[in-house]
DRENDO-1510 file (C-alpha; in Angstrom, 1 decimal, always signed):
<recs>
REC; n; res; u; v; w
REC; 1; GLN; -0.1; +0.3; +0.2 .
REC; 2; GLU; +1.3; +3.3; -0.9 .
REC; 3; GLN; +3.0; +5.8; +2.2 .
REC; 4; LEU; +3.9; +9.2; +2.6 .
REC; 5; ALA; +5.8; +10.1; +4.8 .
REC; 6; GLU; +6.8; +13.9; +5.7 .
REC; 7; SER; +10.0; +15.7; +7.2 .
REC; 8; GLY; +11.6; +18.8; +7.2 .
REC; 9; GLY; +9.4; +20.7; +9.7 .
REC; 10; GLY; +11.1; +22.6; +13.0 .
REC; 11; LEU; +11.7; +25.8; +14.7 .
REC; 12; VAL; +11.9; +29.2; +12.8 .
REC; 13; GLN; +11.8; +32.9; +13.2 .
REC; 14; PRO; +9.1; +34.5; +11.5 .
REC; 15; GLY; +10.4; +35.5; +8.2 .
REC; 16; GLY; +12.1; +32.4; +8.0 .
REC; 17; SER; +12.0; +30.0; +5.1 .
REC; 18; LEU; +11.8; +25.8; +6.1 .
REC; 19; ARG; +11.4; +23.5; +2.8 .
REC; 20; LEU; +9.2; +20.7; +4.4 .
REC; 21; SER; +9.7; +16.6; +2.0 .
REC; 22; CYS; +6.9; +14.6; +0.6 .
REC; 23; VAL; +8.1; +10.6; +0.0 .
REC; 24; ALA; +5.7; +9.0; -2.0 .
REC; 25; SER; +6.4; +4.3; -0.7 .
REC; 26; ILE; +5.5; +2.7; -4.4 .
REC; 27; TYR; +4.1; +5.2; -6.8 .
REC; 28; PRO; +5.6; +8.4; -9.0 .
REC; 29; LEU; +4.1; +11.2; -8.4 .
REC; 30; ASP; +3.0; +11.0; -12.1 .
REC; 31; TYR; +0.4; +8.8; -10.9 .
REC; 32; PHE; -1.4; +10.7; -8.3 .
REC; 33; THR; -2.1; +14.4; -6.9 .
REC; 34; VAL; +0.2; +15.1; -3.5 .
REC; 35; GLY; -1.9; +17.9; -1.1 .
REC; 36; TRP; -0.6; +19.6; +1.7 .
REC; 37; PHE; -2.3; +20.1; +4.7 .
REC; 38; ARG; -2.4; +22.1; +8.1 .
REC; 39; GLN; -3.5; +21.8; +11.3 .
REC; 40; ALA; -3.0; +24.5; +14.2 .
REC; 41; SER; -3.2; +23.3; +17.4 .
REC; 42; GLY; -7.8; +22.8; +18.7 .
REC; 43; LYS; -8.2; +24.1; +14.6 .
REC; 44; GLY; -9.6; +22.9; +12.5 .
REC; 45; ARG; -7.4; +21.2; +9.4 .
REC; 46; GLU; -6.2; +23.6; +6.4 .
REC; 47; ALA; -5.5; +22.6; +3.1 .
REC; 48; VAL; -2.2; +24.6; +2.0 .
REC; 49; SER; -1.2; +23.8; -1.9 .
REC; 50; CYS; -1.7; +21.1; -4.3 .
REC; 51; LEU; +0.7; +19.4; -6.6 .
REC; 52; THR; -1.5; +17.0; -9.1 .
REC; 53; GLY; +0.2; +14.5; -11.4 .
REC; 54; ASP; +0.2; +16.4; -14.8 .
REC; 55; GLY; +2.2; +18.7; -13.2 .
REC; 56; ARG; -0.6; +21.8; -12.1 .
REC; 57; MET; +0.4; +23.9; -8.6 .
REC; 58; PHE; -2.8; +25.3; -6.2 .
REC; 59; TYR; -2.3; +27.7; -3.7 .
REC; 60; ALA; -5.0; +28.9; -1.1 .
REC; 61; ASP; -4.6; +32.8; -1.2 .
REC; 62; SER; -3.1; +32.8; +2.8 .
REC; 63; VAL; +0.4; +31.1; +1.6 .
REC; 64; LYS; +0.7; +32.1; -1.9 .
REC; 65; GLY; +3.8; +34.7; -2.9 .
REC; 66; ARG; +5.7; +32.5; -0.4 .
REC; 67; PHE; +5.1; +28.8; -0.3 .
REC; 68; VAL; +6.7; +26.9; -3.0 .
REC; 69; LEU; +5.8; +23.5; -4.6 .
REC; 70; SER; +8.6; +21.0; -6.6 .
REC; 71; SER; +9.3; +17.7; -6.8 .
REC; 72; ASN; +13.0; +15.8; -7.6 .
REC; 73; ASN; +13.3; +14.5; -11.0 .
REC; 74; ALA; +13.7; +11.5; -9.8 .
REC; 75; ARG; +9.5; +11.7; -9.8 .
REC; 76; ASP; +9.4; +10.5; -6.1 .
REC; 77; THR; +9.4; +13.4; -3.4 .
REC; 78; ALA; +7.0; +16.6; -3.1 .
REC; 79; TYR; +8.7; +20.1; -2.2 .
REC; 80; LEU; +7.0; +22.5; +0.2 .
REC; 81; GLU; +9.2; +25.3; +0.0 .
REC; 82; MET; +8.0; +27.8; +2.9 .
REC; 83; HIS; +10.1; +31.6; +3.1 .
REC; 84; ASP; +7.9; +35.3; +4.7 .
REC; 85; LEU; +6.7; +32.2; +7.7 .
REC; 86; SER; +4.5; +34.1; +10.4 .
REC; 87; PRO; +3.8; +32.4; +13.4 .
REC; 88; ASP; +0.2; +32.0; +12.3 .
REC; 89; ASP; +1.9; +29.3; +9.8 .
REC; 90; THR; +3.1; +27.2; +12.6 .
REC; 91; GLY; +0.9; +24.0; +12.9 .
REC; 92; THR; +1.7; +19.9; +12.5 .
REC; 93; TYR; +2.1; +19.6; +8.0 .
REC; 94; PHE; +0.7; +16.8; +5.7 .
REC; 95; CYS; +0.6; +15.6; +2.9 .
REC; 96; ALA; -1.7; +13.4; +1.1 .
REC; 97; SER; -2.3; +11.6; -2.1 .
REC; 98; ALA; -5.8; +11.9; -4.0 .
REC; 99; ARG; -6.5; +9.2; -7.3 .
REC; 100; VAL; -9.1; +12.1; -8.9 .
REC; 101; TYR; -9.4; +14.3; -10.9 .
REC; 102; LEU; -9.1; +17.4; -9.0 .
REC; 103; ASP; -8.9; +21.4; -9.7 .
REC; 104; ASP; -9.0; +24.6; -8.2 .
REC; 105; SER; -13.2; +24.4; -8.3 .
REC; 106; ALA; -16.0; +25.6; -6.5 .
REC; 107; ASP; -17.5; +22.7; -6.7 .
REC; 108; LYS; -16.3; +20.4; -4.3 .
REC; 109; THR; -16.2; +16.8; -6.4 .
REC; 110; SER; -13.2; +18.0; -7.8 .
REC; 111; ASP; -12.0; +21.4; -5.6 .
REC; 112; TRP; -8.1; +19.8; -4.4 .
REC; 113; ARG; -9.2; +21.6; -0.7 .
REC; 114; GLU; -11.5; +19.4; +0.3 .
REC; 115; GLU; -10.2; +16.2; +2.5 .
REC; 116; SER; -12.2; +13.4; +1.6 .
REC; 117; HIS; -10.6; +13.4; -2.6 .
REC; 118; TYR; -7.1; +12.5; -0.2 .
REC; 119; LYS; -6.5; +9.1; +0.4 .
REC; 120; VAL; -3.5; +8.1; +2.4 .
REC; 121; TRP; -1.6; +10.6; +4.6 .
REC; 122; GLY; +1.7; +11.0; +5.8 .
REC; 123; GLN; +1.9; +11.2; +10.2 .
REC; 124; GLY; +2.6; +15.1; +9.7 .
REC; 125; THR; +5.7; +17.6; +10.6 .
REC; 126; GLN; +5.5; +20.2; +13.0 .
REC; 127; VAL; +6.7; +23.4; +12.1 .
REC; 128; THR; +7.0; +26.5; +14.6 .
REC; 129; VAL; +6.9; +29.8; +13.9 .
REC; 130; SER; +8.4; +31.7; +16.8 .
REC; 131; SER; +10.9; +34.8; +18.0 .
</recs>
């Protein structure tokens, strides 16, 4: 069964940067969509960004211009580069995979932000932004 594993979290000062990694255990990224979500303490999970198998990228408004998606040449690792971090970015970050067509859509049946589309989840990595 496909598994995902995140890494790269840590403690960073406001204005700093981190790069999170999401390693897929079996299939290359071309076969599915990788979504990034985060959850702050005491709050619900929030969609952050999404990299589809055909290379489309989507970002939540709160991270546009600061976060950047990419993948490695082997197409087994997805990255989330996070810049100009603020305390509001603190939380546990998860990557998850989806095998349905997703888009930036108001229709929940294809909206990349909908958690229900993602069937495999990593264990999460903690990001703390604090001085």
